[in-house]
Z-matrix of the N, CA and C atoms (Angstrom, degrees):
N
C 1 1.462
C 2 1.530 1 108.45
N 3 1.295 2 114.57 1 137.91
C 4 1.459 3 121.57 2 177.11
C 5 1.528 4 106.63 3 -110.42
N 6 1.323 5 115.99 4 93.01
C 7 1.467 6 121.52 5 -172.83
C 8 1.525 7 112.81 6 -62.59
N 9 1.324 8 117.45 7 -38.92
C 10 1.469 9 120.45 8 -178.91
C 11 1.533 10 110.39 9 -63.94
N 12 1.327 11 116.16 10 -51.23
C 13 1.460 12 120.75 11 179.46
C 14 1.521 13 110.55 12 -60.42
N 15 1.314 14 117.40 13 -44.01
C 16 1.455 15 121.59 14 -179.33
C 17 1.529 16 111.20 15 -59.64
N 18 1.314 17 116.89 16 -45.40
C 19 1.470 18 120.86 17 -177.71
C 20 1.529 19 111.88 18 -64.46
N 21 1.332 20 117.03 19 -48.09
C 22 1.467 21 117.57 20 -176.86
C 23 1.528 22 111.42 21 -72.50
N 24 1.330 23 117.22 22 -31.56
C 25 1.466 24 119.20 23 178.48
C 26 1.530 25 110.87 24 -68.48
N 27 1.327 26 117.25 25 -42.20
C 28 1.472 27 119.73 26 178.05
C 29 1.524 28 111.74 27 -64.26
N 30 1.321 29 116.07 28 -44.10
C 31 1.466 30 120.76 29 -179.97
C 32 1.530 31 110.84 30 -62.25
N 33 1.305 32 116.15 31 -41.90
C 34 1.460 33 120.74 32 -179.42
C 35 1.524 34 110.89 33 -69.42
N 36 1.333 35 117.28 34 -41.20
C 37 1.462 36 120.40 35 177.88
C 38 1.527 37 110.94 36 -60.29
N 39 1.319 38 117.31 37 -37.48
C 40 1.470 39 120.14 38 178.88
C 41 1.531 40 111.33 39 -60.43
N 42 1.319 41 117.21 40 -30.80
C 43 1.460 42 121.00 41 178.90
C 44 1.528 43 112.72 42 -82.23
N 45 1.331 44 116.47 43 -30.48
C 46 1.467 45 121.47 44 -177.33
C 47 1.532 46 111.40 45 -85.88
N 48 1.324 47 117.49 46 -30.67
C 49 1.467 48 121.92 47 -173.69
C 50 1.532 49 114.37 48 -55.08
N 51 1.335 50 120.48 49 -40.41
C 52 1.468 51 118.43 50 178.26
C 53 1.534 52 113.26 51 -61.49
N 54 1.319 53 117.13 52 -35.58
C 55 1.468 54 120.47 53 177.39
C 56 1.523 55 110.46 54 -71.72
N 57 1.320 56 116.16 55 -35.94
C 58 1.465 57 120.69 56 175.99
C 59 1.527 58 110.18 57 -62.96
N 60 1.336 59 116.32 58 -43.32
C 61 1.461 60 121.22 59 -178.95
C 62 1.528 61 112.22 60 -62.56
N 63 1.323 62 116.44 61 -26.03
C 64 1.465 63 120.59 62 177.79
C 65 1.526 64 111.82 63 -80.94
N 66 1.338 65 116.13 64 -2.48
C 67 1.452 66 119.94 65 176.89
C 68 1.515 67 115.29 66 86.98
N 69 1.317 68 118.08 67 14.10
C 70 1.456 69 121.36 68 -179.19
C 71 1.531 70 109.04 69 -75.25
N 72 1.319 71 117.51 70 114.94
C 73 1.462 72 123.55 71 -172.66
C 74 1.535 73 114.20 72 -54.96
N 75 1.333 74 121.28 73 -44.86
C 76 1.464 75 119.23 74 178.83
C 77 1.537 76 112.12 75 -59.87
N 78 1.321 77 116.74 76 -40.27
C 79 1.468 78 119.74 77 178.91
C 80 1.521 79 110.96 78 -67.64
N 81 1.324 80 117.70 79 -33.18
C 82 1.462 81 120.69 80 177.74
C 83 1.528 82 110.60 81 -64.26
N 84 1.323 83 116.70 82 -42.59
C 85 1.458 84 120.34 83 178.46
C 86 1.518 85 112.39 84 -65.82
N 87 1.316 86 116.61 85 -42.24
C 88 1.462 87 120.98 86 178.48
C 89 1.525 88 109.56 87 -64.79
N 90 1.321 89 117.50 88 -45.79
C 91 1.465 90 121.64 89 -178.65
C 92 1.529 91 111.08 90 -61.36
N 93 1.314 92 117.65 91 -40.04
C 94 1.467 93 121.05 92 178.64
C 95 1.529 94 110.17 93 -60.29
N 96 1.316 95 116.51 94 -44.26
C 97 1.461 96 120.33 95 179.66
C 98 1.523 97 111.54 96 -69.48
N 99 1.332 98 117.27 97 -36.98
C 100 1.465 99 120.18 98 176.81
C 101 1.527 100 110.84 99 -64.07
N 102 1.320 101 117.23 100 -40.14
C 103 1.473 102 120.13 101 178.37
C 104 1.531 103 111.01 102 -64.85
N 105 1.317 104 116.68 103 -36.76
C 106 1.464 105 119.61 104 176.23
C 107 1.530 106 109.13 105 -62.71
N 108 1.327 107 117.04 106 -43.54
C 109 1.463 108 121.49 107 179.84
C 110 1.527 109 111.39 108 -62.93
N 111 1.323 110 116.52 109 -39.83
C 112 1.467 111 120.57 110 178.02
C 113 1.522 112 110.21 111 -63.08
N 114 1.326 113 117.29 112 -45.63
C 115 1.465 114 120.88 113 178.72
C 116 1.532 115 110.57 114 -63.32
N 117 1.317 116 116.91 115 -42.30
C 118 1.465 117 121.56 116 178.61
C 119 1.524 118 110.52 117 -62.37
N 120 1.332 119 116.37 118 -48.00
C 121 1.467 120 120.82 119 -176.10
C 122 1.516 121 112.54 120 -66.10
N 123 1.318 122 117.14 121 -28.27
C 124 1.469 123 120.08 122 -178.25
C 125 1.529 124 112.00 123 -102.48
N 126 1.329 125 117.14 124 10.90
C 127 1.465 126 123.20 125 179.04
C 128 1.524 127 113.11 126 57.00
N 129 1.328 128 116.43 127 35.62
C 130 1.461 129 121.77 128 176.11
C 131 1.526 130 109.21 129 -88.60
N 132 1.326 131 117.43 130 158.39
C 133 1.469 132 119.05 131 175.41
C 134 1.528 133 110.27 132 -59.62
N 135 1.333 134 115.43 133 142.66
C 136 1.456 135 121.16 134 -178.14
C 137 1.516 136 108.71 135 -158.94
N 138 1.309 137 114.71 136 165.76
C 139 1.458 138 119.94 137 174.15
C 140 1.523 139 108.70 138 -68.61
N 141 1.317 140 115.05 139 164.92
C 142 1.459 141 119.36 140 173.05
C 143 1.521 142 108.59 141 -59.72
N 144 1.317 143 115.68 142 154.00
C 145 1.469 144 119.61 143 176.92
C 146 1.522 145 107.52 144 -57.38
N 147 1.331 146 117.41 145 124.06
C 148 1.462 147 120.52 146 -171.83
C 149 1.524 148 115.53 147 -75.78
N 150 1.281 149 118.57 148 -2.01
C 151 1.466 150 121.35 149 -177.17
C 152 1.513 151 109.35 150 124.70
N 153 1.306 152 117.83 151 -165.86
C 154 1.467 153 120.16 152 -178.17
C 155 1.528 154 111.71 153 -59.59
N 156 1.317 155 114.59 154 140.91
C 157 1.459 156 119.66 155 175.98
C 158 1.525 157 109.79 156 -70.26
N 159 1.309 158 115.90 157 145.87
C 160 1.459 159 121.22 158 176.50
C 161 1.519 160 111.91 159 -126.20
N 162 1.346 161 116.95 160 0.23
C 163 1.458 162 119.39 161 -174.32
C 164 1.525 163 112.43 162 -63.82
N 165 1.324 164 118.43 163 -33.55
C 166 1.457 165 120.44 164 178.83
C 167 1.521 166 111.89 165 -65.30
N 168 1.313 167 115.53 166 -43.83
C 169 1.462 168 120.49 167 178.08
C 170 1.528 169 110.89 168 -64.82
N 171 1.325 170 116.10 169 -45.08
C 172 1.471 171 120.21 170 179.03
C 173 1.525 172 109.91 171 -60.61
N 174 1.326 173 116.69 172 -45.87
C 175 1.470 174 120.46 173 -178.32
C 176 1.519 175 111.33 174 -63.79
N 177 1.322 176 116.86 175 -43.51
C 178 1.467 177 119.49 176 179.85
C 179 1.521 178 110.06 177 -62.01
N 180 1.316 179 115.95 178 -44.12
C 181 1.468 180 119.46 179 -178.74
C 182 1.526 181 111.32 180 -68.91
N 183 1.322 182 117.97 181 -50.01
C 184 1.467 183 121.18 182 -171.23
C 185 1.527 184 114.27 183 -82.30
N 186 1.327 185 117.64 184 -34.06
C 187 1.464 186 119.94 185 -177.70
C 188 1.526 187 112.91 186 -93.92
N 189 1.326 188 116.31 187 -36.18
C 190 1.456 189 120.00 188 -173.03
C 191 1.529 190 111.96 189 -97.54
N 192 1.313 191 117.38 190 -57.65
C 193 1.469 192 119.95 191 -174.37
C 194 1.528 193 112.80 192 -71.21
N 195 1.335 194 117.22 193 -44.71
C 196 1.464 195 120.61 194 -173.79
C 197 1.516 196 114.02 195 -115.01
N 198 1.309 197 117.11 196 -5.65
C 199 1.461 198 119.99 197 -174.98
C 200 1.503 199 113.50 198 -109.27
N 201 1.303 200 114.43 199 -171.82
C 202 1.462 201 120.16 200 -177.98
C 203 1.529 202 111.62 201 -114.23
N 204 1.338 203 117.57 202 19.48
C 205 1.465 204 122.07 203 -179.23
C 206 1.526 205 111.28 204 -128.42
N 207 1.338 206 119.00 205 55.38
C 208 1.466 207 119.68 206 -176.26
C 209 1.528 208 112.81 207 -59.32
N 210 1.319 209 117.21 208 -27.38
C 211 1.468 210 120.40 209 -179.53
C 212 1.527 211 112.78 210 -68.47
N 213 1.322 212 117.80 211 -16.70
C 214 1.457 213 121.21 212 -179.25
C 215 1.527 214 112.46 213 -86.13
N 216 1.308 215 117.87 214 -19.45
C 217 1.465 216 120.34 215 178.77
C 218 1.525 217 111.01 216 -65.93
N 219 1.312 218 118.51 217 -37.14
C 220 1.464 219 121.60 218 -177.40
C 221 1.526 220 112.85 219 -62.50
N 222 1.330 221 120.62 220 -51.56
C 223 1.463 222 117.91 221 -179.78
C 224 1.531 223 113.72 222 -64.41
N 225 1.321 224 117.40 223 -32.78
C 226 1.466 225 119.58 224 177.15
C 227 1.525 226 109.08 225 -64.14
N 228 1.316 227 117.08 226 -43.51
C 229 1.462 228 120.63 227 177.87
C 230 1.525 229 111.75 228 -65.27
N 231 1.323 230 117.47 229 -36.57
C 232 1.477 231 120.25 230 177.20
C 233 1.522 232 111.04 231 -64.28
N 234 1.325 233 117.75 232 -40.39
C 235 1.466 234 121.22 233 176.72
C 236 1.531 235 109.49 234 -61.08
N 237 1.307 236 116.15 235 -47.93
C 238 1.460 237 119.56 236 -178.95
C 239 1.526 238 110.95 237 -59.51
N 240 1.317 239 117.33 238 -45.66
C 241 1.452 240 120.84 239 -179.74
C 242 1.526 241 111.52 240 -62.98
N 243 1.339 242 117.31 241 -41.85
C 244 1.458 243 121.06 242 179.02
C 245 1.527 244 111.27 243 -65.60
N 246 1.324 245 117.09 244 -40.04
C 247 1.456 246 120.53 245 178.58
C 248 1.522 247 110.79 246 -66.29
N 249 1.309 248 116.92 247 -42.78
C 250 1.459 249 120.12 248 178.95
C 251 1.528 250 111.21 249 -62.90
N 252 1.326 251 117.26 250 -39.47
C 253 1.470 252 120.65 251 176.39
C 254 1.530 253 110.52 252 -62.78
N 255 1.324 254 116.64 253 -44.50
C 256 1.462 255 121.36 254 -177.40
C 257 1.531 256 111.79 255 -66.95
N 258 1.311 257 116.88 256 -29.28
C 259 1.464 258 120.48 257 -179.19
C 260 1.531 259 113.07 258 -79.27
N 261 1.318 260 117.53 259 -15.07
C 262 1.472 261 120.57 260 -179.23
C 263 1.505 262 111.48 261 -71.77
C-alpha cells in the first residue's frame, strides 16, 4: 500500500467527482485516472496501466490555463507525480 498516493488521490478525486458527475469530459478522464491510482495504491484489482498519464496535462490546461480552478491543477499533478514514482 502506498499511503501517500492513496491519500492525495482520494482527496483530489473528491474535488473532481462533482464535475465528472455533471458529464464534463476532462473531469471524466481525470477521475478515471485517479481511480486507477487509488486502486493501485491500495493494491486493489485494476486494469493494466493504460499507458502514460495525462491527467496532469489535462488539469493544467482545463483548470489553470483556461478554467477557473487553478488551485485544482496542483493536486492532480502531485497525484500523477506520486504514481509515476511508485510505478518505477
